[in-house]
Steps between C-alpha positions, in 0.01 A plus 500: 500500500814382679767268365756365746773280348726282710805350330648158555796390291425133564179518297441622147163661580514750783214550743277797426146611567258771400218650706187669370146571614224278367127565487190282527581422768742762628821313560872526490627308199853361526680310227815323619745315278846354489682311772399620846705447814347540847636854542358598160153374590508663845603835347222472241241436772627798698437713192156337462423570867582868456281530188211315665517729801538817293207415271288336774454178301408150614541308172825380345519347152840333482614362165786258565474286184850609396653493849724219619560486874865404503493364854385193689154415629616561858615849400159558339338430838752728676418783258126442544535524878680833454217622275212363705398835655493672160314215331238464771341838417475428126305293252779357284425353158811339351529426128731201481658244273343170602835321476634699797459269802587785738162657423334204673724553802409870508126424482530239776682749723233762431221258584670393823557865605159644413633707207265582212717375212414295194690401186360518147625434149307790343478866590124502432439229762727676747316830456161328536616350830627839622164660411320229698733551798435874491125438539538280809 
């Protein structure tokens, strides 16, 4: 398991994430929380990319219920463009807080760019979707 904290004095809850291996289906499980800036998110995905490659995985379970993207919608799109190559080779199940409007923007981007990404409010539903994607 890896824990990578990033500090930001402007916010009371710093950005951090943990990475572990999940089973049924085999996936990389990432839990991100705090206030994330674009550089934080890009660094996290670089770490994810290295783990995915090292473990030869195609499924990512990303729990972002406790993550606040502390940047604008246009910066969300800029970050997604930077991550597009990494995301395109994965099935990404995101566990989200439904009140986060940026999740809709992320799903729309994924749909428009042929990225296998879907948001869920429960881990069980997210894992069921990943299992179904693994059988395709």
